[in-house]
N, C-alpha and C positions, 0 to 999 in steps of 0.2 A: 432519580426521583420517578415514582410511578403515581401519577395523579390523573383522575378521570377528568377529561376536558370536554367541553361542549361549545356550540355556537351560542353566543348571547342573542337570544331571540327578540328581545325588546330593550328599550332604553332603561327600564327599571333594573334589568339584569346587568346591563353595562354599568350603571351607576353603582350598584351594590358591589360589583367586582372592583371598580376603581377605588371605592372606600377601603376595601381590603388591601389593595395595592399601595395606597398611601400609608396605611397602618404599617405595612411591611417595611416601607421606606423609613418611617420613624423608628421602627424597631432596629433596623440595620444601623441607622445612625447612632442609636443608643449603644448598640453592641460595640461599634467602633470606638466610641468615646470611653466606654468602660473596659476596653481591652479584653474582650471575651474570646478573641480568636486564637487559634493554635499558632504558635510562633516558633516552637522548638523542633519542628519537623519540616522537611522539604520532600514532597512526594511527587511522583509522576504517575500518570494513568493514560489510557488510550482506548479509543473505540475504533474497531475495524469493520468497515462496511465492505460487502462483497456481492457478487452476482452468482446466481445459480444458472447453469446452462445444461442443455440436453446433449445428446451424442454428436450433434452438428454445430455446437457452439452457439445455439440460439437460446434466448431466455426460456428458463424452465420454471413454471409456477409451482414450486415445490417447498417453499419456506416453512409452511405450517406442517407439512409431512416430516421435514427434517427435524423441526423442533419437537414434534411428538415422539420421534424415534430417539432423540438424544436426551431429552428432559434435563437440560443444562441451564441453570439460572443465569449464566453469563451470556447466553445466546438469546437474541430477541428478534422481533420482526422489524421491517422497515416499510416504507410507503407502498412498495409493490411486492407482489408474491414471488418475484424472482430475485429479491434482495434479502439480505440478512445482516445483522450486526452482532459483533462480539464485543462485550464490555469487559475489559481486562481488570483484574484486581490492582488497586493502587500499590505502588512500590516506593519504598524510601529511596530517594535519589542519591545513591552513593554506591561504592563498590561495583558489583557486577549487575547493577539494575538494568542496564540496556540489554545485555545478553539474556538476562532472566525474562525481560519483556519479549524478546524474540522467541525464546523457548515456549512461553505461554501461548504466543500466537501460533507457532507451528503445531502444538498439541491440539488446539481448537480447530485449526484449518484441516488438519489430517482427519479429525473425527467427522467433520462435515463432508469431506471428500469421500470417505469410505461409505457413508450413507448414500451419497449421490451416485457412487459407482453402482450400488445396488439398484438404483433407479435409471441406469444407463445414462448418467450425466456426470457433471463435475462442478467444481467451484472455481471462480476466476477472480483475481485481484486486478482491477483496471479502472482508471478514472472514469471512463465511459466505455461501456461494452461495445466493441466495434460492430457487432452483428445485430444490434438492437434495431427494430423496425417500428414504424409508426403504428402498425397493427398490434405491437406488444404493449402499447400504452393506452389501450381501451379500458373502460371501467371494470371489466372482469379481471383485470390484472391487479387491481388495488387490493391490498390486504383488508379483509372485511372487519376492521375494528373501528370503533366509534371515533377515536382521536384522529384517524386519517380522513374519514369522510367529513368530520367536522372542520378540519383544516381546509380541505378543498372547497367545502361549501362556503366557509368564511371568506376565502380569497375570491371566489366567484361573486359573492355578494358585493364586495368592495370594488371589484374591477370589471365584472361582466363575464360572460361565458365564452368569449372568443379570445384566443391568444395568438399573437403573431410573433414568430421567432425569426430574427434577422441576425445572422453572424457571417462575417466575411473574413476569409483567409486566402489560401491559394484558390479555393473554390468559394462559392457563396451559397449559404443556406437561407431560404425564405419559405417558411411553412406556417400554416395556421393550425391551431389545436383548440379543443374545447374543454381542456382540463389541465390543471397544474401537475397532473401525474407525470408529465414529461420530466419533472425534476428527479424522478426515480431513475433516470438514465445515469445520474451522477453517483459515484461512490468515492468516499474519501477515507483517509486515515487521520483521525483527530487525536492529537496528543495534548495532554494537560500538564501544566506545571503549577504546583501549589506555591503561593507566595505570601509573605508577611504583609499585613495591611499597611504598615509604614513604608513598605518598599513597592507597593502595588503600582503607583504612578510611574516610577522609573522603569519597572519591568514592562508595564503595558506599552509605554512609549517605545521602548526598545523593540518589543514584538512588532509594533507597527513599522518601525524603521527597517527591520531586517526582512520583512515579508517578501518584498520584491526580489532581493538577491537569493534568498533561500528557495523561493519558487522557481527561479530561473534554472536551477540545476535539478529540480525535482519534477518538472512537467511530464505528464503521462497521459494526456487526453486530446490527441490531435484530430480524431475522427468522430463524426456523428452523421448517421444516415448515409454513409459512403462519401461524405464531403470532407475535404482536408481544410480544417479551419484554424483555430488558435492552437498553440502548443498545449495550453491548458484550457480547452473549450469549456470545462466545468464552470469556470468563472463567469463566462458570458451566459451559459445556459441556466445556471442557478439564479443569476440576477434577473433574467427575463422570465423564468418560469414562476417565480414567487413575487414578481413585481405587482403591487396592487394599484399602481398609478394608472390613470386613463390618459388617452392621447391629449385630452383637453387640459391636463395638468402640466404639460411640458413647458409652458411659458413661465411656470413658477419654479422656484428652487425647492422642489419637493423630493425628499429622499426616497430611494428604493428601500424596501425592507431588508434587502441583501446589501450590506453597506460596509465600506472600509472605515467610515467615520469622516469627520470634517476638520478636526484640529487635534493638537496634542492635549492630553489630559493634564490638568494642573493641580487638582486638589486631592481627590480620592475616588474610589469606585462609585460613590454616590453620584458623582458628576456624570458618568456614563448612563447610569440608570435614569437619572432625571431627564437627560436629553432624549432617551428612548421613549419614556412615558409621555414626554411633551410632543414628540414628533410623530409617533405611531399610534394610531387608534387601536383600541382593544380588539384583537382578532378572535381570541378564544377566551372563555371563562371557565371557572371551575367551582365546585362546591367547597367553600372554605369554612371549616368548623373551629379552627384554633383561634384562641384569643392571645395574640402575640404579646401584648402588654402584660397580661397576667402570667404568662409563661416566664417572661423575663424577671418579673418580681419574685417568682418562685425559684429562680436560679436555673431554669431549664432552657434548652435551646429550641427556638421555634423553627419550623421548616420553611417559613416565608413562601407558602405555596403560591399565592397570587403573584408575587414578584417572579418566581421561577417560571410560572406559566407564561407570563408576558415576555420574559427574557427569552424563552424558547421560540417565540414567534418573531423575534428581531434577529436577523442572521448576520451578525458582525463576523467578519473573517477572523478577527481575533476577539473572541467572546469572553467577557467577564463572567465568572461563575461563583455562586455561593453554594457551599456544600457542608455536610456534617459527617464526621468520621469518629465513631465511638463516642457519640454524644457531644463532640467538640466541633464548633463551627470553623470553617476555613475558607479562604479565597483562592481561586484558581484562574489562570489564563488558559483558554482553550484555543489551540491553533486549528482552524477549520480549512486551512489553505491547502494542505498536503493531499495529493490524490492517493487513491488505493493503488498498490503495486509500485513498480513492476514485479518486485519480489518482497517478501517479508524483510529480508536483509536490507534491501534498498530503503524500505520504509523506516526501519530503525536507524539507518545511517542518516536519513534526512532529519529524523527527530534529534539525533545526536548533534547535528549542526545547529538546529534551531535552539535546543536547550543550552548548548554551550555558549551561543551568542547571547542569550538572555542573561546568563550569569557573567560572562566575560566582558560584555560591552560596558557595564557600569563602571568598570575600572579603566577600560581603554578610552572611553568617551564619556566622562562624567557630565559634560556640557552638550550632549547630543542634540537636544531640541533647540539649542541656540545656534548650532552649526548646520543643521539640516532642516530645510523648509518642509513643513508637513505636506504641502502640495506635491513636492518632489517625491516624498515617500509614497504617496498615493499613486502618483504617475508611474513610479517604478513598478508597483504591483501590477497595474494593468498592462504595462509594456512587457513585463516578464511573462504574463499570461499569454500574450500574443506570440512572442519571439523566443522564449526560453533563453538558452545560453547566448543567443545572438543579440541579446538586448544591450543597448547602451543605457547605463543607469546614472542618474544624478546623485552624487554623494556629498560628503561634507564640504562646506565652503564653496558649493557650486561646481565642484570638479565633476567631470564626466569620465566614467569608466566603462570598459567592456565588462559584462557580467562575469565572465570567466576570470579575467584579470583581477577584478575586485575580490572575488571569492578566494582565489589562490593566494594573492599577495597580502590582503588585508584581513579578511573575515575568517578564513580557516585557522590562522594562528590564534586569533582572539577566541574562537570556539574551543580550541585545544586548551587554552589557558582557563577558560570557564569550566570545562569538564574537570580539569585538574583541581580547580578551586572547590568544586563539588565533591572532591575525593572519590572520583570514579577510578576503577582499575585501569592501569596504563594499557593493559592488553585490549580492553574494550575501546578505549579512546583511539588507540592506533588502528584497530580493526575497522571501526565504523567510519572514522574520518578518512581513512585511506580509500575506502570505497567511494566516498563522495569525490575525493581528489582525482581518482582514476577516471571516474565518470566525466568530470569536468575536462580533464586533459584529453580524453578520447573524443569528447563532444557528443557521445552517444547517450543521451537521456532516453527514457522510455518513449517520449514523444518522437524523437528523432528516429529511433529504431522502427517504430510503427509507421511513420510517414515514409521512410525510405523503403521499407518492405512493401508497403501498399503501392507506391509508385512503380516499383519493379514488377510486382505481380500483375498489375493492370496491363502491362505490355504482353502478358502471356495468357491471362484467363479473364473470366467475367468479374464484374465488381463483387457479386455475391461470393464467388469462389475465393477471391482475394481476401475478403473480410473474414470468412470462415477459416481460411488458412492462418490468418493473423491471430485469431482467437485461439485456435488449436495450438499454434506455436507458442503463444503466451502461456497457456496451461502447461505445455511440455517444459518450457524453460523455468516456470515457477516451481514445478515439481522437482526439477533438477536442482534449483536453488541458487544458481550462480547469479551474481548481480548483473544488471542490464548492460553494463559496459562490455561484458564478455559475450553477449548474445550474437549469434550469426543471424543473417536476414531470414525472415520467414519464407518457407517454401511450400509449394502446392502439396508435396508429400506429407507435410505435417497434418493436412486435412485428411488425406486418404488413409494414413497409417494409424491414426489415433483410434484405439479400440481396446477396452479392458479385456484382458485375456489371462488364462492360467499360465501360458508360456511367456513368462516375463523375466527380465534380466535378473531381478532380485533372487529368483529361485535357483539360478545357475551360476551366479557370479562367485568368484573367490573372495572370501572375506579375511582369510588368514594369509597375509602377504607381507613382503618386506618393502621398506621404503628407504629413500636416502634424502639428504638435504642439499641445498645448492652449494654449501661450503665444503661438502665431502670431497675427498680427493678421488680422482678417476681410478687410481690403482685399487682403491677399496671397492669401487663399483665393479670393476672387472673381476675381482675376487668373489664377490657375492654372486654374480652371474654364473661364474664357473662352479662354485661350491654347490649351488642349489639348482643347477641345470635349468635356468630360466632365461627368457629373452627380453624381458621388460622389467623396469624398475620405476615406479612413480616417484616423483620428487615432491615432497610436501614441506610446509613450514611448521612452526611450533604449534599452530592452532589446528593442524590437521587439514589445512587447505591445500589443494593441488596447485602446484606452481610450474610443473614441467614433467617430462617423461624421458627416461634413458632407455634406448633400445640397443640390442646387440649389434644391429646393422650400423648404427652411428659409431659405436665403439670400434668395430672392425674397420670402418672407413677412416677413422682417425689414425689407427695404427698402420693401415695400408699407406696412407699419405706420408707417414713418418718414414716408412721403409722405402717407398718408391720415389717420393719427392723431397725427402729429408725435411718435412715440416715437423715442428715440435708437437708432441702429443699434449693436448689440453691438460692442465693440472687439476682443475676442479670441475665439479658437476655443472655449475652455472655456465661454463664455456662450451659444453657439449650437448646439453639437454635440449629436447624439443620444447620450444616455448609455446604456451597456450595450446596444449594438445586437445584433440577432439575427444569429447566425453559423451556419456549417456547417463540417464537417470534410472533408478532401480525399477520403476513401474513401467518402463518402456518394454515393448514386445521384442522377442528374439528376432522376429523378422526385421524390425527397424534396426536392431543392432547389426544384423548381417548385412543389410543394405549399406549402412553407414561405413562398415569396414570395407566392403567391396568397392563402393564408389570412391573411397579415398585411398584404396590399396594399402591398408594398414592391418596389422595382426592382432591388435588389442585395443580395448577401450577402458579407460578409467571410469568408474561409476561414481557419480557425484550426487549427493543429497544435501539440500540446505547449505550449499556452498562448502561441504566437507567431503573428503574422499572416503567412500564407504566400501568400495570393492573394485575388483578388476574382472573383466571378461575377455577371453582370448580364444584362439583356435582350439586350444585344449578343452575349454568349456564346451565349445560347439561339438567336439567329438563325443563328449559325454552326453550332450543332447541327442545326437544321432544314435548313439548306443541305446539310450533310453527309448527313443521312438521305435527302433528296430525290435527291441525286446517287447514293447507294447504290441507291435504288429504280429510278432511271433505268438504272443499270448492270445491275441484275438483270433489268430488263425487256428491255434490249438483248441480254443473254445468252440469255434465254428465246427471243427472236425469232430469234437466230442458230441456236440448237439446233433450233427448229421448221423454219427454212428448210433447214438441212442434212438434217433428217429427210425433208422433202418431196422434196428432190433425190434422196436415196437411194432413196425409194420409186419415183420416176419412172424412175430408171435400172433 
């Protein structure tokens, strides 16, 4: 919805807007009673928020330049000039919808990155940009559009112009700000599920119940201004940056505009809207020209502009949404909990878990709200925000679970059943849920990776160097595409080596290569190495994902032990391959590839893009690079000699 919004300047404007708001509510009630909503389709959608950074991983105020360059209606601005948003096209939720969503995201992100490379920068997916500074949140960083200035002005009017931020984790953050622009530090991945009106209440309550467990394994925002805070600091930051309450209100039970809610929903979507209209003052208004009653009488679908404007200023973590698709109205639940990153694949995997639970829980726990206290669901959400996978969660019938145990034993199987019920492809279900499962078992969420890397780097370098290294390592790993549970700790070299260059791995890697699978017999592998005079064979699965590497050295070692120590030769690839081989991504520089091979004393690097094996680079490729450089030097020298000879002849004449 694109609607011009403004600050209500006086009581008359507020009163006029409220009249339209109440008319929209009556219209929505009538539409529900008359069964006007689409019920034969189930769609998903998503909004991807991201940050733009310069060559040093610091915020780059380039969003309007990028939008001008790309001219893509699916790309739009956000509150700050270093933020952007991608609005994906809705997809019918069946078959390969999840992998199609991932492909959409990759195409859009790649387009943005290519433009940013031309500006000596990049794009990064992260819940909170580690390198963001207070200086980056000054007024000149705000996107110069009316709706953003109106929002900030409205919040300031209700609350005052001074903001105090208090968040305590391993470290403690206590700062004062004079603008809600600090909210621009947050970026998320917002996924939507279209639901039938008659099933909205059950689905919405399920969304509330599973928010804590899902967030526990998806946390990705542990750092803000160099402080180690919550695992998902976005939750605390968003709540405090948009809070319109004053200190004098704290004795009252007055809700923040960023809210989880206060109770289970019992009747329909109107119940939520009624509560929000009653509790939250009008923050923004809009020119409303439609007569919703007349439109309904004519059989047309109203936009309900006033209701949508007000709903956009109440920030429920699970937000009810009204929308129109091809002239037909529908209802959606929008998950605003999930952070941006660590990779697109991780984001889609998190979405698969949430979506699967929304569908599977209604069969597994039809009496959910009778067995789970709402306050426990709410407490789970905030606890998971702070502790991630280390959280203890209250679940059905008052039982206490460790987050990882609840997810693996109870919720993952239910999510799988839900995705099957939605008729998603088995390959998509297995792929995305296995990523979540491996992340949980490894314990390495995005937040854990970032926190561990930061703590280690702080022992060696300054705080700023550590934060830049983490940002650069994040970009490198995202470009590579492997899920976060596979990431190695960030290193200082990640900061030093990142530089767009023409001498990149993609230009020299081998793309026509042989592969084997874990179940292949070793005799077959030995034959391939012999027949094709090669030293390395990547091991991949049916989806083209790298799972291991066979080297001639390992094969020789196995046969040598058979001869010298009478040990049996392994029978299949899985028994002899290198597990979790060191990899590189196509856009990396050759210098980075060389250093990686030298430091680890290895002769080849599988090249991975978007979690898929796309190439191989080895000593043979570097010989080709050397030959190319020598030829270039020879050509330059010949050109210099020719110029010198021509100059000599000219002087002689």
